[in-house]
C-alpha positions, 0 to 999 in steps of 0.5 A: 323543153319540159322532160316529163309530165307534171302530174301534180300540177295538172291535178292542182289545175283541175281541182282549182277549176272544179272547186273554184270555178275560175273559168273565162266568161266564154266557158260558162255555157260549157259548165256541164262539159267542164264538169265532165272533163274535171271528174274524168281527169281526176279519175284518170289521175286516181285523185280524191275529190268530193262527190256530194257537191257534184251531185248537188250541182248536177241537180241544178242543171237537170230540167227534166228526168235525165235532161240537163242544160249547160249551166246554172246561169243558162235558162236555155232548154236541155241539150243531148251533149250536156245530158251525156256529160251529166250521165257520164259524170254520175256513172263515174262517181258511181251515183245511183241513177233512177232510170226513167227509160221511156222518158230518156228514149222519148227525149232522144226521139224528139231530137232525130231528124228525118234523115237520121241525124240528131239535133243538139236540142228540140228547137236547135238546127245544130245537128251532126255526128257529135250529137249522134254520138252523145245521144247514143252514148247517153242511152247506152250509159243508161242501159237503154236498148238502142236497136230501134235506131239502127236503121235510121241513125245508123244509115245517117252515120254511114252517109258521113263516111268519105272515100278515104274511110274517115268521117265528116261531121255531116254528109259530104263534109271534110274528114275529121278525126273527132267526127270519126271517133263519134261515128266509130263509137256510135256504130259500135253501140248500134252493133253495126259493121264499120266499113272501110276499116283499113282506109280509116286506119291509114287516114288516122295514122297519117294525121300524126305530124312527122315534124312535131309528133303531134296530132292534126284533126284534119288534113293540112291542119297544125297539130292540136293536143286534144287529137291525141285522144280523138285519134288514139282512142279511135284506133283503140276502138279498132283494136290497134295502137299504132301511134308513135307515143314517144314523139307524141309525148314530145309535142304534148310536153310543149303544150304543158303549162308551168302551172298545170294544165294543157293548152291547144297549142304550145304557149297558149292558155291551158283549159280543162278540155285539152288537159283531159284529152291530152292525158287520155292520149298518153296515160295508160289505164286498165279501166278505160271505156273506149266507147263511152269516153269514161273511166270505169273504176 
């Protein structure tokens, strides 16, 4: 077993991904997300990187003010997840954003369904708490007041909470750690109370596997490296730090690649998404913004 985190190799892996764009074909439609993961990882590792090419690349993804598509090879309409990722990157590299508040608000309003759920894009039927969080965090990062969504979107979020205190991606769906993080962060942005906190906390803590030390996203699922973030940061949002970090580190060491990066499971191929979320789950940093999943300084 590897005895420690190979930080230099992780930094090298992320920089190769960022500058050489050597991604599997299926990840090309995730370039806005990959960019967010790379920039946030380098911020976390306090590593130097070039800002100007990042800003220029984002200009090619911007379709309308503050509305971004996934990739320069993708002619599809902008999505709220890609837009959130782009604004997150610009905030982290301290790029000045000329905010058109009405345009951003109207964009989010166009995505809201009758029940308060939010679509990924104007013509998409893909809608759940991931898009809800992306939309609210996107507006909050642009310093736009979200209070008008308290009654509609806030009510929808609460309908996603199950009896165990955790949240499903939509009402009546299985409790999920990622959905729970999105729900808690969204409620904080909306300045709404988080119900059944004690049950939610217990459910989250119980997702740490006693055998491996890793974190599972749902009941009866095997551990996945990225849930060190989704669970650990959710607990931090609730004001707690209850995970067994030593056991978690043992699991994540098995997910490290010898040439840098973290994989979803031990002995799989690493990728930027699992690399970021693994490191966020175990590295301490005084500049974490737990609500927006960014690093401020």
